[in-house]
A tleap script that builds the chain and sets N, CA, C and O, in Angstrom:
source leaprc.protein.ff14SB
mol = sequence {
  NMET GLU ASN ASN GLN ALA ASN SER ARG GLN
  SER THR SER SER THR ALA TRP GLN ILE ILE
  GLY ARG LEU ILE VAL SER ALA ILE VAL LEU
  GLY ILE THR ALA PHE PHE THR PRO GLY PHE
  SER ILE ASN ASN ILE TRP SER LEU ALA ILE
  ALA ALA VAL VAL LEU THR VAL ILE ASP TYR
  LEU ILE VAL LYS PHE THR GLY LEU HIE ALA
  SER PRO PHE GLY LYS GLY PHE VAL GLY PHE
  VAL LEU ALA VAL ILE THR LEU TYR VAL THR
  GLN TYR PHE VAL ALA GLY TYR SER ILE SER
  TRP ILE ALA ALA ILE ILE GLY ALA LEU ILE
  TYR GLY VAL ILE ASP TYR PHE ILE PRO GLY
  GLU GLN GLU CMET
}
set mol.1.N position { 215.414 156.298 52.752 }
set mol.1.CA position { 214.322 157.243 52.571 }
set mol.1.C position { 212.984 156.515 52.441 }
set mol.1.O position { 211.990 156.889 53.065 }
set mol.2.N position { 212.984 155.444 51.599 }
set mol.2.CA position { 211.747 154.699 51.407 }
set mol.2.C position { 211.316 154.010 52.693 }
set mol.2.O position { 210.122 153.891 52.969 }
set mol.3.N position { 212.282 153.560 53.474 }
set mol.3.CA position { 211.978 152.891 54.734 }
set mol.3.C position { 211.300 153.845 55.714 }
set mol.3.O position { 210.371 153.450 56.419 }
set mol.4.N position { 211.763 155.113 55.766 }
set mol.4.CA position { 211.141 156.110 56.640 }
set mol.4.C position { 209.702 156.390 56.237 }
set mol.4.O position { 208.828 156.535 57.092 }
set mol.5.N position { 209.453 156.468 54.916 }
set mol.5.CA position { 208.095 156.704 54.431 }
set mol.5.C position { 207.195 155.523 54.754 }
set mol.5.O position { 206.035 155.709 55.123 }
set mol.6.N position { 207.716 154.317 54.618 }
set mol.6.CA position { 206.925 153.125 54.936 }
set mol.6.C position { 206.600 153.087 56.426 }
set mol.6.O position { 205.477 152.752 56.804 }
set mol.7.N position { 207.573 153.426 57.280 }
set mol.7.CA position { 207.332 153.466 58.715 }
set mol.7.C position { 206.313 154.534 59.074 }
set mol.7.O position { 205.470 154.327 59.948 }
set mol.8.N position { 206.390 155.680 58.400 }
set mol.8.CA position { 205.453 156.772 58.652 }
set mol.8.C position { 204.031 156.355 58.280 }
set mol.8.O position { 203.086 156.612 59.027 }
set mol.9.N position { 203.885 155.705 57.113 }
set mol.9.CA position { 202.564 155.238 56.692 }
set mol.9.C position { 202.032 154.178 57.644 }
set mol.9.O position { 200.843 154.163 57.960 }
set mol.10.N position { 202.920 153.283 58.106 }
set mol.10.CA position { 202.496 152.226 59.006 }
set mol.10.C position { 202.052 152.806 60.348 }
set mol.10.O position { 201.042 152.366 60.897 }
set mol.11.N position { 202.782 153.782 60.886 }
set mol.11.CA position { 202.390 154.363 62.173 }
set mol.11.C position { 201.095 155.168 62.047 }
set mol.11.O position { 200.288 155.182 62.977 }
set mol.12.N position { 200.886 155.837 60.911 }
set mol.12.CA position { 199.639 156.563 60.683 }
set mol.12.C position { 198.478 155.584 60.594 }
set mol.12.O position { 197.414 155.828 61.163 }
set mol.13.N position { 198.675 154.481 59.885 }
set mol.13.CA position { 197.645 153.458 59.768 }
set mol.13.C position { 197.352 152.834 61.125 }
set mol.13.O position { 196.194 152.582 61.459 }
set mol.14.N position { 198.387 152.587 61.899 }
set mol.14.CA position { 198.228 152.011 63.228 }
set mol.14.C position { 197.429 152.940 64.133 }
set mol.14.O position { 196.555 152.487 64.872 }
set mol.15.N position { 197.725 154.240 64.079 }
set mol.15.CA position { 196.998 155.214 64.881 }
set mol.15.C position { 195.526 155.259 64.475 }
set mol.15.O position { 194.648 155.331 65.335 }
set mol.16.N position { 195.257 155.218 63.190 }
set mol.16.CA position { 193.875 155.232 62.708 }
set mol.16.C position { 193.122 154.009 63.214 }
set mol.16.O position { 191.973 154.122 63.642 }
set mol.17.N position { 193.763 152.836 63.168 }
set mol.17.CA position { 193.112 151.627 63.663 }
set mol.17.C position { 192.902 151.675 65.166 }
set mol.17.O position { 191.913 151.143 65.671 }
set mol.18.N position { 193.822 152.310 65.888 }
set mol.18.CA position { 193.650 152.463 67.336 }
set mol.18.C position { 192.428 153.325 67.636 }
set mol.18.O position { 191.644 153.011 68.532 }
set mol.19.N position { 192.270 154.411 66.886 }
set mol.19.CA position { 191.123 155.302 67.083 }
set mol.19.C position { 189.829 154.577 66.748 }
set mol.19.O position { 188.858 154.662 67.500 }
set mol.20.N position { 189.807 153.862 65.621 }
set mol.20.CA position { 188.613 153.116 65.217 }
set mol.20.C position { 188.294 152.040 66.250 }
set mol.20.O position { 187.135 151.832 66.609 }
set mol.21.N position { 189.331 151.365 66.719 }
set mol.21.CA position { 189.138 150.337 67.751 }
set mol.21.C position { 188.568 150.924 69.028 }
set mol.21.O position { 187.668 150.346 69.638 }
set mol.22.N position { 189.094 152.076 69.434 }
set mol.22.CA position { 188.604 152.725 70.648 }
set mol.22.C position { 187.144 153.154 70.495 }
set mol.22.O position { 186.362 153.053 71.440 }
set mol.23.N position { 186.778 153.631 69.308 }
set mol.23.CA position { 185.389 154.024 69.063 }
set mol.23.C position { 184.452 152.820 69.148 }
set mol.23.O position { 183.364 152.912 69.716 }
set mol.24.N position { 184.878 151.699 68.583 }
set mol.24.CA position { 184.054 150.490 68.625 }
set mol.24.C position { 183.895 150.009 70.059 }
set mol.24.O position { 182.791 149.673 70.489 }
set mol.25.N position { 185.002 149.977 70.801 }
set mol.25.CA position { 184.947 149.560 72.205 }
set mol.25.C position { 184.071 150.524 73.003 }
set mol.25.O position { 183.278 150.091 73.839 }
set mol.26.N position { 184.207 151.817 72.753 }
set mol.26.CA position { 183.381 152.813 73.456 }
set mol.26.C position { 181.903 152.601 73.171 }
set mol.26.O position { 181.076 152.692 74.078 }
set mol.27.N position { 181.565 152.319 71.921 }
set mol.27.CA position { 180.158 152.099 71.565 }
set mol.27.C position { 179.611 150.856 72.258 }
set mol.27.O position { 178.485 150.870 72.755 }
set mol.28.N position { 180.390 149.791 72.296 }
set mol.28.CA position { 179.944 148.564 72.958 }
set mol.28.C position { 179.747 148.799 74.451 }
set mol.28.O position { 178.713 148.438 75.014 }
set mol.29.N position { 180.741 149.405 75.085 }
set mol.29.CA position { 180.664 149.673 76.529 }
set mol.29.C position { 179.515 150.627 76.834 }
set mol.29.O position { 178.788 150.432 77.809 }
set mol.30.N position { 179.348 151.649 76.015 }
set mol.30.CA position { 178.266 152.612 76.215 }
set mol.30.C position { 176.898 151.949 76.062 }
set mol.30.O position { 175.988 152.223 76.844 }
set mol.31.N position { 176.748 151.082 75.065 }
set mol.31.CA position { 175.486 150.369 74.864 }
set mol.31.C position { 175.145 149.468 76.041 }
set mol.31.O position { 173.997 149.429 76.485 }
set mol.32.N position { 176.139 148.743 76.547 }
set mol.32.CA position { 175.924 147.881 77.714 }
set mol.32.C position { 175.565 148.727 78.932 }
set mol.32.O position { 174.664 148.387 79.699 }
set mol.33.N position { 176.282 149.828 79.094 }
set mol.33.CA position { 176.022 150.723 80.228 }
set mol.33.C position { 174.604 151.280 80.178 }
set mol.33.O position { 173.907 151.295 81.192 }
set mol.34.N position { 174.174 151.738 79.005 }
set mol.34.CA position { 172.821 152.285 78.860 }
set mol.34.C position { 171.771 151.213 79.142 }
set mol.34.O position { 170.726 151.505 79.724 }
set mol.35.N position { 172.043 149.976 78.734 }
set mol.35.CA position { 171.100 148.884 78.952 }
set mol.35.C position { 170.892 148.607 80.448 }
set mol.35.O position { 169.770 148.349 80.884 }
set mol.36.N position { 171.965 148.660 81.217 }
set mol.36.CA position { 171.892 148.311 82.635 }
set mol.36.C position { 171.629 149.498 83.569 }
set mol.36.O position { 171.467 149.298 84.773 }
set mol.37.N position { 171.583 150.715 83.048 }
set mol.37.CA position { 171.423 151.893 83.895 }
set mol.37.C position { 170.022 152.471 83.768 }
set mol.37.O position { 169.629 152.907 82.686 }
set mol.38.N position { 169.260 152.480 84.866 }
set mol.38.CA position { 167.940 153.111 84.809 }
set mol.38.C position { 168.089 154.629 84.651 }
set mol.38.O position { 168.943 155.240 85.293 }
set mol.39.N position { 167.269 155.225 83.807 }
set mol.39.CA position { 167.335 156.664 83.581 }
set mol.39.C position { 168.326 157.064 82.500 }
set mol.39.O position { 168.584 158.251 82.301 }
set mol.40.N position { 168.885 156.076 81.796 }
set mol.40.CA position { 169.861 156.321 80.741 }
set mol.40.C position { 169.343 155.622 79.488 }
set mol.40.O position { 169.197 154.400 79.473 }
set mol.41.N position { 169.064 156.391 78.437 }
set mol.41.CA position { 168.548 155.766 77.225 }
set mol.41.C position { 169.250 156.297 75.984 }
set mol.41.O position { 169.587 157.477 75.882 }
set mol.42.N position { 169.453 155.391 75.061 }
set mol.42.CA position { 169.980 155.708 73.739 }
set mol.42.C position { 168.981 155.101 72.764 }
set mol.42.O position { 168.764 153.890 72.762 }
set mol.43.N position { 168.370 155.951 71.930 }
set mol.43.CA position { 167.237 155.526 71.114 }
set mol.43.C position { 167.565 154.578 69.974 }
set mol.43.O position { 166.764 153.691 69.678 }
set mol.44.N position { 168.709 154.729 69.324 }
set mol.44.CA position { 169.011 153.876 68.171 }
set mol.44.C position { 170.514 153.716 67.992 }
set mol.44.O position { 171.311 154.320 68.709 }
set mol.45.N position { 170.878 152.901 67.035 }
set mol.45.CA position { 172.295 152.588 66.799 }
set mol.45.C position { 173.083 153.823 66.363 }
set mol.45.O position { 174.263 153.954 66.689 }
set mol.46.N position { 172.432 154.729 65.625 }
set mol.46.CA position { 173.129 155.932 65.165 }
set mol.46.C position { 173.413 156.878 66.325 }
set mol.46.O position { 174.477 157.494 66.381 }
set mol.47.N position { 172.477 156.990 67.236 }
set mol.47.CA position { 172.723 157.799 68.433 }
set mol.47.C position { 173.854 157.192 69.259 }
set mol.47.O position { 174.673 157.915 69.826 }
set mol.48.N position { 173.893 155.865 69.324 }
set mol.48.CA position { 174.963 155.173 70.039 }
set mol.48.C position { 176.319 155.453 69.386 }
set mol.48.O position { 177.296 155.743 70.076 }
set mol.49.N position { 176.371 155.366 68.063 }
set mol.49.CA position { 177.631 155.607 67.346 }
set mol.49.C position { 178.099 157.056 67.515 }
set mol.49.O position { 179.279 157.311 67.755 }
set mol.50.N position { 177.170 157.990 67.388 }
set mol.50.CA position { 177.534 159.407 67.535 }
set mol.50.C position { 177.947 159.697 68.979 }
set mol.50.O position { 178.893 160.447 69.215 }
set mol.51.N position { 177.241 159.105 69.939 }
set mol.51.CA position { 177.602 159.301 71.349 }
set mol.51.C position { 178.998 158.751 71.632 }
set mol.51.O position { 179.760 159.360 72.383 }
set mol.52.N position { 179.339 157.610 71.040 }
set mol.52.CA position { 180.684 157.050 71.228 }
set mol.52.C position { 181.742 158.000 70.669 }
set mol.52.O position { 182.798 158.182 71.277 }
set mol.53.N position { 181.464 158.603 69.519 }
set mol.53.CA position { 182.401 159.572 68.936 }
set mol.53.C position { 182.521 160.796 69.842 }
set mol.53.O position { 183.625 161.264 70.120 }
set mol.54.N position { 181.384 161.309 70.298 }
set mol.54.CA position { 181.393 162.501 71.155 }
set mol.54.C position { 182.133 162.219 72.461 }
set mol.54.O position { 182.948 163.034 72.894 }
set mol.55.N position { 181.861 161.076 73.094 }
set mol.55.CA position { 182.564 160.723 74.333 }
set mol.55.C position { 184.067 160.596 74.106 }
set mol.55.O position { 184.861 161.041 74.935 }
set mol.56.N position { 184.456 159.994 72.992 }
set mol.56.CA position { 185.879 159.841 72.682 }
set mol.56.C position { 186.533 161.196 72.459 }
set mol.56.O position { 187.645 161.437 72.929 }
set mol.57.N position { 185.847 162.081 71.744 }
set mol.57.CA position { 186.394 163.421 71.493 }
set mol.57.C position { 186.500 164.217 72.791 }
set mol.57.O position { 187.515 164.868 73.041 }
set mol.58.N position { 185.456 164.167 73.615 }
set mol.58.CA position { 185.497 164.893 74.895 }
set mol.58.C position { 186.629 164.362 75.772 }
set mol.58.O position { 187.367 165.139 76.377 }
set mol.59.N position { 186.763 163.036 75.839 }
set mol.59.CA position { 187.843 162.432 76.629 }
set mol.59.C position { 189.201 162.855 76.086 }
set mol.59.O position { 190.108 163.183 76.852 }
set mol.60.N position { 189.340 162.848 74.766 }
set mol.60.CA position { 190.595 163.260 74.135 }
set mol.60.C position { 190.924 164.717 74.485 }
set mol.60.O position { 192.066 165.038 74.813 }
set mol.61.N position { 189.926 165.585 74.412 }
set mol.61.CA position { 190.151 167.004 74.725 }
set mol.61.C position { 190.504 167.205 76.198 }
set mol.61.O position { 191.363 168.023 76.528 }
set mol.62.N position { 189.842 166.458 77.078 }
set mol.62.CA position { 190.169 166.552 78.506 }
set mol.62.C position { 191.613 166.136 78.745 }
set mol.62.O position { 192.341 166.798 79.485 }
set mol.63.N position { 192.026 165.044 78.120 }
set mol.63.CA position { 193.409 164.569 78.285 }
set mol.63.C position { 194.391 165.590 77.734 }
set mol.63.O position { 195.399 165.887 78.377 }
set mol.64.N position { 194.112 166.132 76.554 }
set mol.64.CA position { 195.027 167.095 75.930 }
set mol.64.C position { 195.185 168.370 76.751 }
set mol.64.O position { 196.291 168.893 76.884 }
set mol.65.N position { 194.083 168.869 77.302 }
set mol.65.CA position { 194.146 170.149 78.002 }
set mol.65.C position { 194.463 170.044 79.487 }
set mol.65.O position { 195.009 170.980 80.071 }
set mol.66.N position { 194.123 168.911 80.106 }
set mol.66.CA position { 194.357 168.793 81.543 }
set mol.66.C position { 195.321 167.674 81.923 }
set mol.66.O position { 195.903 167.694 83.008 }
set mol.67.N position { 195.487 166.710 81.040 }
set mol.67.CA position { 196.328 165.565 81.356 }
set mol.67.C position { 195.608 164.518 82.192 }
set mol.67.O position { 196.204 163.505 82.559 }
set mol.68.N position { 194.337 164.745 82.496 }
set mol.68.CA position { 193.544 163.809 83.292 }
set mol.68.C position { 192.700 162.934 82.371 }
set mol.68.O position { 192.190 163.402 81.353 }
set mol.69.N position { 192.558 161.678 82.731 }
set mol.69.CA position { 191.723 160.759 81.961 }
set mol.69.C position { 190.344 160.687 82.598 }
set mol.69.O position { 190.218 160.587 83.818 }
set mol.70.N position { 189.307 160.740 81.762 }
set mol.70.CA position { 187.938 160.625 82.265 }
set mol.70.C position { 187.577 159.149 82.370 }
set mol.70.O position { 186.622 158.684 81.748 }
set mol.71.N position { 188.339 158.435 83.149 }
set mol.71.CA position { 188.124 157.014 83.367 }
set mol.71.C position { 187.624 156.823 84.794 }
set mol.71.O position { 188.277 157.262 85.740 }
set mol.72.N position { 186.478 156.176 84.958 }
set mol.72.CA position { 185.907 156.064 86.297 }
set mol.72.C position { 186.838 155.446 87.336 }
set mol.72.O position { 186.821 155.861 88.495 }
set mol.73.N position { 187.646 154.468 86.950 }
set mol.73.CA position { 188.512 153.828 87.925 }
set mol.73.C position { 189.986 154.100 87.674 }
set mol.73.O position { 190.822 153.814 88.531 }
set mol.74.N position { 190.313 154.642 86.521 }
set mol.74.CA position { 191.704 154.853 86.167 }
set mol.74.C position { 192.381 155.981 86.929 }
set mol.74.O position { 193.586 155.911 87.171 }
set mol.75.N position { 191.661 156.996 87.307 }
set mol.75.CA position { 192.268 158.157 87.954 }
set mol.75.C position { 191.579 158.531 89.254 }
set mol.75.O position { 191.567 159.700 89.639 }
set mol.76.N position { 191.009 157.554 89.929 }
set mol.76.CA position { 190.409 157.808 91.234 }
set mol.76.C position { 189.159 158.662 91.171 }
set mol.76.O position { 188.398 158.609 90.205 }
set mol.77.N position { 188.960 159.452 92.218 }
set mol.77.CA position { 187.758 160.265 92.347 }
set mol.77.C position { 187.643 161.296 91.231 }
set mol.77.O position { 186.552 161.523 90.708 }
set mol.78.N position { 188.754 161.922 90.863 }
set mol.78.CA position { 188.727 162.938 89.801 }
set mol.78.C position { 188.310 162.298 88.478 }
set mol.78.O position { 187.495 162.862 87.748 }
set mol.79.N position { 188.859 161.129 88.165 }
set mol.79.CA position { 188.472 160.422 86.947 }
set mol.79.C position { 187.008 160.037 86.949 }
set mol.79.O position { 186.336 160.108 85.920 }
set mol.80.N position { 186.509 159.624 88.121 }
set mol.80.CA position { 185.102 159.263 88.250 }
set mol.80.C position { 184.204 160.474 88.008 }
set mol.80.O position { 183.221 160.382 87.273 }
set mol.81.N position { 184.537 161.604 88.622 }
set mol.81.CA position { 183.751 162.830 88.438 }
set mol.81.C position { 183.791 163.274 86.975 }
set mol.81.O position { 182.768 163.682 86.425 }
set mol.82.N position { 184.952 163.198 86.349 }
set mol.82.CA position { 185.052 163.549 84.930 }
set mol.82.C position { 184.198 162.617 84.066 }
set mol.82.O position { 183.576 163.063 83.101 }
set mol.83.N position { 184.167 161.326 84.409 }
set mol.83.CA position { 183.355 160.372 83.658 }
set mol.83.C position { 181.864 160.698 83.807 }
set mol.83.O position { 181.113 160.629 82.834 }
set mol.84.N position { 181.440 161.052 85.018 }
set mol.84.CA position { 180.036 161.428 85.251 }
set mol.84.C position { 179.679 162.655 84.415 }
set mol.84.O position { 178.651 162.678 83.737 }
set mol.85.N position { 180.527 163.663 84.469 }
set mol.85.CA position { 180.275 164.905 83.716 }
set mol.85.C position { 180.269 164.635 82.220 }
set mol.85.O position { 179.421 165.156 81.495 }
set mol.86.N position { 181.211 163.822 81.755 }
set mol.86.CA position { 181.298 163.502 80.331 }
set mol.86.C position { 180.043 162.772 79.862 }
set mol.86.O position { 179.482 163.111 78.820 }
set mol.87.N position { 179.601 161.777 80.620 }
set mol.87.CA position { 178.375 161.062 80.255 }
set mol.87.C position { 177.177 162.005 80.222 }
set mol.87.O position { 176.342 161.920 79.321 }
set mol.88.N position { 177.091 162.903 81.201 }
set mol.88.CA position { 175.958 163.824 81.282 }
set mol.88.C position { 175.976 164.864 80.159 }
set mol.88.O position { 174.946 165.130 79.539 }
set mol.89.N position { 177.130 165.443 79.902 }
set mol.89.CA position { 177.244 166.520 78.901 }
set mol.89.C position { 176.992 166.006 77.484 }
set mol.89.O position { 176.533 166.760 76.626 }
set mol.90.N position { 177.282 164.754 77.238 }
set mol.90.CA position { 177.104 164.192 75.896 }
set mol.90.C position { 175.669 164.324 75.405 }
set mol.90.O position { 175.441 164.414 74.198 }
set mol.91.N position { 174.706 164.339 76.308 }
set mol.91.CA position { 173.307 164.437 75.878 }
set mol.91.C position { 173.006 165.754 75.163 }
set mol.91.O position { 172.038 165.835 74.406 }
set mol.92.N position { 173.808 166.767 75.387 }
set mol.92.CA position { 173.591 168.060 74.731 }
set mol.92.C position { 174.130 168.087 73.300 }
set mol.92.O position { 173.864 169.029 72.555 }
set mol.93.N position { 174.881 167.064 72.919 }
set mol.93.CA position { 175.455 166.990 71.574 }
set mol.93.C position { 174.836 165.892 70.717 }
set mol.93.O position { 175.041 165.873 69.504 }
set mol.94.N position { 174.082 164.977 71.324 }
set mol.94.CA position { 173.577 163.813 70.603 }
set mol.94.C position { 172.063 163.709 70.775 }
set mol.94.O position { 171.557 163.611 71.893 }
set mol.95.N position { 171.356 163.734 69.657 }
set mol.95.CA position { 169.907 163.517 69.690 }
set mol.95.C position { 169.650 162.029 69.947 }
set mol.95.O position { 170.350 161.172 69.407 }
set mol.96.N position { 168.665 161.733 70.756 }
set mol.96.CA position { 168.341 160.347 71.062 }
set mol.96.C position { 169.146 159.768 72.208 }
set mol.96.O position { 169.108 158.561 72.448 }
set mol.97.N position { 169.877 160.618 72.920 }
set mol.97.CA position { 170.693 160.200 74.068 }
set mol.97.C position { 170.218 161.028 75.245 }
set mol.97.O position { 170.312 162.255 75.218 }
set mol.98.N position { 169.708 160.374 76.274 }
set mol.98.CA position { 169.276 161.132 77.446 }
set mol.98.C position { 169.727 160.416 78.712 }
set mol.98.O position { 169.741 159.187 78.790 }
set mol.99.N position { 170.098 161.230 79.705 }
set mol.99.CA position { 170.609 160.693 80.956 }
set mol.99.C position { 170.368 161.724 82.061 }
set mol.99.O position { 170.505 162.928 81.843 }
set mol.100.N position { 170.009 161.235 83.239 }
set mol.100.CA position { 169.858 162.126 84.397 }
set mol.100.C position { 171.170 162.127 85.178 }
set mol.100.O position { 172.070 161.332 84.907 }
set mol.101.N position { 171.265 163.043 86.161 }
set mol.101.CA position { 172.489 163.094 86.977 }
set mol.101.C position { 172.705 161.796 87.742 }
set mol.101.O position { 173.824 161.288 87.809 }
set mol.102.N position { 171.635 161.263 88.316 }
set mol.102.CA position { 171.751 160.007 89.070 }
set mol.102.C position { 172.173 158.879 88.135 }
set mol.102.O position { 173.031 158.066 88.478 }
set mol.103.N position { 171.561 158.836 86.948 }
set mol.103.CA position { 171.920 157.810 85.971 }
set mol.103.C position { 173.374 157.975 85.511 }
set mol.103.O position { 174.055 156.986 85.241 }
set mol.104.N position { 173.848 159.224 85.421 }
set mol.104.CA position { 175.245 159.459 85.036 }
set mol.104.C position { 176.191 158.910 86.100 }
set mol.104.O position { 177.244 158.362 85.774 }
set mol.105.N position { 175.820 159.055 87.356 }
set mol.105.CA position { 176.651 158.524 88.448 }
set mol.105.C position { 176.658 157.001 88.402 }
set mol.105.O position { 177.720 156.382 88.469 }
set mol.106.N position { 175.479 156.397 88.289 }
set mol.106.CA position { 175.397 154.939 88.198 }
set mol.106.C position { 176.064 154.460 86.911 }
set mol.106.O position { 176.785 153.462 86.912 }
set mol.107.N position { 175.819 155.178 85.815 }
set mol.107.CA position { 176.412 154.820 84.524 }
set mol.107.C position { 177.923 154.871 84.536 }
set mol.107.O position { 178.575 154.026 83.922 }
set mol.108.N position { 178.495 155.852 85.228 }
set mol.108.CA position { 179.959 155.948 85.318 }
set mol.108.C position { 180.521 154.743 86.066 }
set mol.108.O position { 181.581 154.229 85.710 }
set mol.109.N position { 179.818 154.295 87.095 }
set mol.109.CA position { 180.249 153.092 87.818 }
set mol.109.C position { 180.193 151.862 86.913 }
set mol.109.O position { 181.152 151.093 86.839 }
set mol.110.N position { 179.075 151.684 86.232 }
set mol.110.CA position { 178.915 150.532 85.338 }
set mol.110.C position { 179.913 150.613 84.187 }
set mol.110.O position { 180.545 149.615 83.841 }
set mol.111.N position { 180.055 151.801 83.594 }
set mol.111.CA position { 180.995 152.006 82.492 }
set mol.111.C position { 182.414 151.635 82.929 }
set mol.111.O position { 183.154 150.983 82.194 }
set mol.112.N position { 182.775 152.061 84.131 }
set mol.112.CA position { 184.109 151.761 84.638 }
set mol.112.C position { 184.345 150.281 84.836 }
set mol.112.O position { 185.416 149.771 84.506 }
set mol.113.N position { 183.358 149.586 85.371 }
set mol.113.CA position { 183.495 148.145 85.594 }
set mol.113.C position { 183.610 147.410 84.258 }
set mol.113.O position { 184.483 146.559 84.089 }
set mol.114.N position { 182.733 147.738 83.314 }
set mol.114.CA position { 182.766 147.072 82.003 }
set mol.114.C position { 184.053 147.409 81.271 }
set mol.114.O position { 184.691 146.523 80.704 }
set mol.115.N position { 184.442 148.679 81.275 }
set mol.115.CA position { 185.659 149.122 80.590 }
set mol.115.C position { 186.893 148.441 81.184 }
set mol.115.O position { 187.860 148.173 80.471 }
set mol.116.N position { 186.860 148.168 82.469 }
set mol.116.CA position { 187.976 147.510 83.146 }
set mol.116.C position { 188.164 146.079 82.640 }
set mol.116.O position { 189.294 145.607 82.516 }
set mol.117.N position { 187.055 145.389 82.347 }
set mol.117.CA position { 187.133 143.994 81.940 }
set mol.117.C position { 187.300 143.784 80.440 }
set mol.117.O position { 187.609 142.671 80.016 }
set mol.118.N position { 187.106 144.809 79.633 }
set mol.118.CA position { 187.310 144.672 78.199 }
set mol.118.C position { 188.818 144.634 77.951 }
set mol.118.O position { 189.529 145.552 78.360 }
set mol.119.N position { 189.314 143.595 77.293 }
set mol.119.CA position { 190.761 143.468 77.111 }
set mol.119.C position { 191.309 144.443 76.081 }
set mol.119.O position { 190.578 144.959 75.236 }
set mol.120.N position { 192.609 144.683 76.169 }
set mol.120.CA position { 193.288 145.485 75.167 }
set mol.120.C position { 193.628 146.874 75.665 }
set mol.120.O position { 193.039 147.377 76.622 }
set mol.121.N position { 194.591 147.478 74.994 }
set mol.121.CA position { 195.019 148.834 75.300 }
set mol.121.C position { 194.010 149.786 74.707 }
set mol.121.O position { 193.699 149.694 73.520 }
set mol.122.N position { 193.492 150.698 75.506 }
set mol.122.CA position { 192.441 151.579 75.029 }
set mol.122.C position { 192.864 153.036 75.048 }
set mol.122.O position { 192.014 153.926 75.033 }
set mol.123.N position { 194.146 153.289 75.082 }
set mol.123.CA position { 194.653 154.665 75.065 }
set mol.123.C position { 194.740 155.140 73.633 }
set mol.123.O position { 194.936 154.340 72.718 }
set mol.124.N position { 194.593 156.449 73.432 }
set mol.124.CA position { 194.771 157.024 72.104 }
set mol.124.C position { 196.094 157.713 72.039 }
set mol.124.O position { 196.449 158.271 71.001 }
savepdb mol mol.pdb
quit
């Protein structure tokens, strides 16, 4: 009985660290993407952190309801389009985050390239 409880606590802790890790990776990738994408700006670190949370939540909801990942290169054209839409829609939830449609397209490409080279499992 105690072993099952310990395993349950360990898996819950592991899941929490995976989510925190994914948020940190998302914030880093998003910051790099915003830096290299013309027409894409994030005003401060708090906007970056909130945008990373919003992007992670939107991606999670897309996966839960459709089974598709909003990954620019992970799921082909559909994943790329979802990534563009996700980057664009986030501006309506985060103050200090602005992006145009063209910047969202370029940003999805840059985000995909950077996300591809960041090591580690990034699934939730």
